[in-house]
C-alpha positions as CSV (number, residue, x, y, z in Angstrom):
1,X,0.0,0.0,0.0
2,X,1.2,3.5,-0.8
3,X,-0.1,6.8,0.6
4,X,-0.8,10.1,-1.1
5,X,-1.4,13.5,0.4
6,X,-2.3,16.8,-1.1
7,X,-3.2,20.3,0.0
8,X,-5.2,23.1,-1.4
9,X,-7.0,26.4,-0.4
10,X,-10.6,27.2,-0.3
11,X,-11.6,30.5,-1.9
12,X,-13.2,33.0,0.7
13,X,-16.7,32.0,1.7
14,X,-16.7,28.8,-0.3
15,X,-16.4,26.1,2.4
16,X,-20.2,25.3,2.5
17,X,-20.3,24.9,-1.2
18,X,-17.2,22.8,-1.2
19,X,-18.7,20.4,1.3
20,X,-22.1,20.4,-0.5
21,X,-20.4,19.4,-3.8
22,X,-18.5,16.6,-2.1
23,X,-21.6,15.3,-0.3
24,X,-23.1,15.0,-3.8
25,X,-20.0,13.5,-5.5
26,X,-20.7,12.2,-8.9
27,X,-21.0,8.4,-9.2
28,X,-18.8,8.5,-12.3
29,X,-16.1,10.2,-10.3
30,X,-16.4,7.5,-7.6
31,X,-15.9,4.9,-10.3
32,X,-12.7,6.6,-11.6
33,X,-11.3,6.7,-8.0
34,X,-12.2,3.0,-7.6
35,X,-10.6,2.1,-10.9
36,X,-7.5,4.0,-9.8
37,X,-7.3,1.8,-6.8
38,X,-7.9,4.7,-4.4
39,X,-9.4,3.9,-1.0
40,X,-9.7,5.6,2.4
41,X,-9.8,8.9,0.7
42,X,-10.3,11.6,3.3
43,X,-10.3,15.4,3.1
44,X,-9.8,17.7,6.2
45,X,-10.4,21.4,6.4
46,X,-8.9,24.0,8.8
47,X,-9.9,27.6,8.0
48,X,-9.3,27.9,4.3
49,X,-6.7,25.1,4.2
50,X,-7.7,21.7,2.8
51,X,-5.6,18.5,3.3
52,X,-6.4,15.3,1.4
53,X,-5.1,11.8,1.9
54,X,-5.7,8.5,0.3
55,X,-4.3,5.0,0.1
56,X,-3.7,3.0,-3.0
57,X,-1.7,0.2,-4.4
58,X,0.4,2.5,-6.6
59,X,0.5,6.3,-6.4
60,X,1.9,6.3,-10.0
61,X,-1.0,4.2,-11.3
62,X,-3.6,6.2,-9.4
63,X,-2.2,9.4,-10.9
64,X,-2.1,8.0,-14.4
65,X,-5.8,6.8,-14.2
66,X,-6.9,10.2,-12.9
67,X,-4.8,12.2,-15.4
68,X,-6.3,10.3,-18.3
69,X,-9.9,10.7,-17.1
70,X,-12.2,13.2,-18.7
71,X,-14.4,12.9,-15.6
72,X,-11.6,14.1,-13.4
73,X,-11.0,17.0,-15.8
74,X,-14.7,17.9,-15.5
75,X,-14.6,17.7,-11.7
76,X,-11.5,19.9,-11.5
77,X,-13.2,22.5,-13.7
78,X,-16.4,22.2,-11.6
79,X,-14.3,22.9,-8.4
80,X,-12.3,25.7,-9.8
81,X,-14.7,28.4,-8.5
82,X,-14.5,27.1,-4.9
83,X,-10.8,26.2,-4.4
84,X,-7.2,26.7,-5.6
85,X,-4.9,23.7,-5.9
86,X,-1.3,24.2,-6.8
87,X,0.1,22.0,-9.5
88,X,3.6,20.7,-10.3
89,X,4.6,22.4,-13.6
90,X,6.3,19.2,-14.8
91,X,3.6,16.6,-14.0
92,X,0.5,18.8,-13.9
93,X,-0.5,17.0,-10.7
94,X,-0.5,18.3,-7.1
95,X,3.1,18.6,-5.8
96,X,4.0,15.5,-3.9
97,X,4.3,16.0,-0.1
98,X,7.3,14.4,1.5
99,X,6.4,11.9,4.2
100,X,8.6,12.6,7.2
101,X,6.9,10.5,9.9
102,X,4.8,7.3,10.1
103,X,3.5,5.5,13.2
104,X,1.9,2.2,12.3
105,X,1.1,1.0,15.8
106,X,4.2,-1.0,16.3
């Protein structure tokens, strides 16, 4: 299992709309996430800061499936008026966050 984390910012006054849209996430987007092998996808919010985390078998494969999906493109466009997500100029994806600590219960 691999882990992936991302961060983004809500635009001012858009938290309620962001939550509403995620509560009504498109079934076809759920299907893309499942096809990408993504599970335990969670998003947290503190002020205007968003932090997302998911687990998958391969971060590279999950990224490829999402990058090739027109559904993900539509979702990103749909979310553009409520949030800002930085992208890596080389990959076009969110910048990878460096894992610096893991406690797995042992």
